[in-house]
C-alpha positions in Angstrom: 120.2 29.2 -37.0 121.1 27.7 -33.6 122.3 29.2 -30.4 124.0 27.5 -27.5 122.6 27.8 -24.0 123.5 26.1 -20.7 120.3 26.7 -18.7 116.8 27.9 -18.7 115.7 29.3 -15.3 111.9 29.7 -14.8 110.3 31.9 -12.2 113.3 34.2 -12.1 112.6 37.4 -10.1 116.0 39.0 -10.1 116.6 39.5 -13.9 114.3 42.3 -14.7 110.7 43.3 -13.9 108.1 40.7 -12.8 108.4 36.9 -13.1 110.7 36.0 -15.9 112.2 33.1 -17.8 116.0 33.6 -18.0 118.0 32.0 -20.8 121.7 31.5 -20.1 123.9 31.6 -23.1 127.3 29.9 -23.5 130.4 32.1 -24.2 131.5 35.3 -22.7 133.7 38.2 -23.9 135.1 38.7 -20.3 136.7 36.2 -17.9 135.7 37.6 -14.5 137.6 35.8 -11.8 134.6 35.9 -9.4 132.0 34.8 -12.0 128.9 33.2 -10.5 128.3 31.3 -13.7 131.7 30.0 -14.8 130.0 27.4 -17.0 129.0 30.3 -19.2 132.5 31.6 -20.0 133.6 29.0 -22.6 131.6 29.0 -25.8 131.5 25.3 -26.5 130.1 22.4 -24.5 131.8 21.2 -21.4 131.7 18.3 -18.9 130.8 19.0 -15.3 131.8 16.3 -12.9 130.7 16.0 -9.3 133.1 13.5 -7.8 131.2 13.4 -4.5 128.3 11.8 -6.3 130.3 9.2 -8.2 129.6 5.7 -6.9 132.8 3.5 -6.7 130.8 0.3 -7.4 129.2 1.7 -10.6 131.5 2.3 -13.6 128.6 2.2 -16.0 129.9 5.2 -17.9 133.3 3.7 -18.7 132.1 1.1 -21.3 129.4 3.5 -22.5 131.8 6.2 -23.7 132.2 5.8 -27.5 135.4 7.8 -27.5 136.9 5.9 -24.5 137.4 9.3 -22.8 136.5 7.9 -19.4 138.6 5.5 -17.4 138.7 4.1 -13.9 141.2 5.7 -11.6 141.2 4.0 -8.1 137.7 4.6 -6.7 136.6 7.3 -9.1 136.4 8.0 -12.8 138.7 10.3 -14.8 137.5 12.1 -17.9 139.9 13.1 -20.7 138.3 16.3 -22.0 140.9 16.4 -24.9 139.1 13.5 -26.7 135.6 13.8 -25.2 133.1 15.0 -27.9 130.4 15.8 -25.3 127.9 13.3 -26.8 126.1 12.9 -23.5 126.2 9.1 -23.3 127.9 9.3 -19.9 125.2 11.6 -18.6 122.4 9.4 -19.9 123.8 6.3 -18.2 124.8 7.9 -14.9 122.3 7.0 -12.2 123.9 9.3 -9.6 123.9 12.6 -11.6 127.7 12.8 -11.2 128.3 13.7 -14.9 126.6 16.4 -16.9 127.2 17.9 -20.4 127.0 21.7 -20.0 125.6 23.4 -23.2 123.1 22.4 -25.8 122.1 23.8 -29.1 118.6 25.3 -29.6 116.6 27.0 -32.3 114.4 30.0 -32.1 111.2 27.9 -32.4 112.4 25.6 -29.6 112.9 28.6 -27.3 109.6 30.1 -28.2 107.8 26.8 -27.4 109.5 26.8 -24.0 108.8 30.4 -23.0 105.2 30.3 -24.1 104.6 27.8 -21.3 105.3 30.7 -18.9 103.2 33.4 -20.6 100.6 33.3 -17.8 103.3 34.4 -15.3 104.5 37.1 -17.6 101.0 38.5 -18.2 100.1 38.5 -14.5 103.4 40.0 -13.2 104.6 42.2 -16.0 107.5 39.8 -16.5 109.0 38.3 -19.6 112.2 36.8 -20.9 115.8 37.7 -20.0 118.8 36.8 -22.1 121.8 36.3 -19.8 124.9 34.2 -19.7 127.8 34.3 -20.3 127.4 37.1 -22.8 124.3 36.7 -24.9 125.5 39.2 -27.5 128.5 37.0 -28.2 125.8 35.0 -30.1 124.3 38.0 -31.9 123.3 36.1 -35.0 121.0 34.0 -32.9 120.0 36.6 -30.4 118.7 39.2 -32.8 116.1 37.0 -34.5 115.1 35.6 -31.1 114.5 39.1 -29.8 112.4 39.9 -32.9 110.3 36.7 -32.5 109.7 37.5 -28.8 108.7 41.0 -29.6 106.3 39.9 -32.3 104.6 37.8 -29.5 104.4 40.8 -27.3 106.7 39.2 -24.7 108.9 41.7 -22.7 112.6 41.2 -23.3 115.7 42.1 -21.3 119.3 41.6 -22.3 121.9 41.2 -19.6 125.2 42.4 -21.0 128.8 43.2 -19.9 128.9 45.9 -22.6 132.1 44.4 -24.0 130.8 44.0 -27.5 130.9 46.1 -30.7 128.5 49.1 -30.3 126.7 48.2 -33.5 125.6 44.9 -31.9 124.7 46.5 -28.6 122.7 49.2 -30.3 120.8 46.7 -32.4 120.0 44.6 -29.4 118.9 47.7 -27.5 116.5 48.6 -30.3 115.0 45.2 -30.4 114.8 44.6 -26.6 112.7 46.4 -24.0 115.4 46.7 -21.3 119.2 46.5 -21.1 120.7 45.2 -17.9 124.2 46.8 -18.1 127.0 45.4 -15.9 129.4 48.0 -14.5 132.1 46.5 -12.4 135.1 48.7 -11.7 136.2 52.0 -13.2 140.0 51.6 -12.8 141.1 50.1 -16.1 144.1 48.3 -14.7 141.9 46.5 -12.1 139.4 45.7 -14.8 142.1 44.2 -16.9 143.5 42.2 -14.0 140.3 40.7 -12.8 138.3 40.3 -16.1 141.0 39.9 -18.7 139.9 43.0 -20.7 140.0 46.7 -20.6 136.8 48.6 -19.6 137.3 51.3 -22.3 134.8 49.8 -24.8 132.3 49.1 -21.9 132.3 52.8 -20.7 132.2 54.2 -24.3 129.3 51.9 -25.2 127.4 53.0 -22.1 128.0 56.7 -22.9 126.7 56.2 -26.5 123.7 54.1 -25.4 122.7 56.6 -22.7 122.1 59.2 -25.5 119.3 57.1 -26.8 115.8 56.5 -25.3 116.7 52.8 -24.5 115.7 51.8 -21.0 118.9 50.9 -19.1 119.4 49.4 -15.6 122.9 49.4 -14.2 123.9 46.2 -12.3 127.0 46.4 -10.2 128.5 43.2 -8.6 130.0 44.4 -5.3 133.1 42.6 -4.0 134.9 43.6 -0.8 138.4 44.9 -1.6 137.8 45.0 -5.4 135.3 47.7 -6.1 133.6 48.7 -2.8 136.2 51.3 -2.0 135.3 55.0 -1.8 137.5 55.9 -4.7 135.8 53.5 -7.1 132.3 54.5 -6.0 133.2 58.2 -6.5 134.6 57.5 -9.9 131.3 55.7 -10.8 129.3 58.6 -9.6 131.5 61.0 -11.6 131.1 58.9 -14.7 127.3 58.4 -14.5 126.2 61.9 -13.4 127.2 63.7 -16.7 125.2 61.1 -18.7 122.1 62.9 -17.5 119.9 59.9 -16.7 117.8 59.1 -13.7 119.8 55.9 -13.3 118.5 52.8 -11.7 121.3 50.9 -10.0 121.2 47.4 -8.5 124.0 46.4 -6.2 124.6 42.7 -6.4 126.6 41.4 -3.4 129.2 38.8 -4.2 128.4 35.3 -3.3 130.4 32.1 -3.5 128.1 30.1 -5.8 130.6 29.9 -8.5 133.3 28.2 -6.5 131.8 24.7 -6.5 131.1 25.0 -10.2 134.7 25.9 -11.0 135.9 22.7 -9.2 133.4 20.6 -11.1 134.5 22.1 -14.4 138.2 21.4 -13.4 139.0 25.2 -13.6 141.6 27.0 -11.6 140.5 28.8 -8.5 140.8 32.7 -8.6 144.1 34.2 -7.6 142.2 36.3 -5.1 139.9 35.1 -2.4 137.0 37.4 -2.9 134.9 38.4 0.0 131.3 39.3 0.6 130.8 43.0 1.4 129.2 43.9 4.8 125.6 45.1 5.0 126.9 48.3 6.4 129.2 48.9 3.4 126.4 48.1 1.0 124.2 50.6 2.7 127.0 53.2 2.4 127.4 52.5 -1.3 123.6 52.8 -1.7 123.6 56.2 0.0 126.5 57.4 -2.2 124.5 56.7 -5.3 121.1 57.7 -3.9 122.5 61.1 -2.8 122.9 61.9 -6.6 119.2 61.2 -7.2 119.8 57.6 -8.5 117.3 54.9 -7.6 119.3 52.2 -5.9 118.4 48.7 -4.8 120.5 46.1 -3.0 120.1 42.7 -4.6 118.8 41.7 -8.1 
């Protein structure tokens, strides 16, 4: 059994308690226009090209490509992703780090060998391993045995999920993991469909069901000016969460523009909306709106 990841981030301090190693899985069930990790949306491998690093006097990658998917085009290369098989030959030969294959297959033993290197940080800080993405539960057949193996080694696990998965999968992951990081974006279904490509009905239903269990859940809300920072949305969130009768922990994650450059390098279209960073004042107001209901709120990861 293999899973597909696009990154392993060590010494992560915003993906759960303590110092953590975060695994980023390829493939997502949503397509959020503001996504900070657009390389995690597609399930398969991709080519990321940084044209500003491509040296016009080089061209080493052109003859190296076995599929002839790379050609010279004036002073830069062009990559035909229709015939590219993501073999990585171009990445290996590029001396300027202009081309990279995003996504690699891994096994559970390979992941365990990697995370064991960081155990000293987990033990000293109360940290562990976080499965993120993308949507890790889109690769449930790999994630479940991975969670079991990590649990057998007494390594704390967290799963960062959009909640847009069948409840049976979410519930199984919640029983195997120590913590669920649950993304809650916007309550208005039409807005959710417009900006993520999917309805939020399953997401809300899944959170209601999961909240009836003893699973530890932390709500993470990306905050974008003009999308979900308005009083109406915050009030709807409060009205949704209060009846679930939990002492909710909520992390407000201010939007940042880190995904913009990645989208260009992946040759993706820019979002239809120019999303903006919320002001510190507005973030404090949102924090107070949740805190006034007895929730424990933090700005940032």
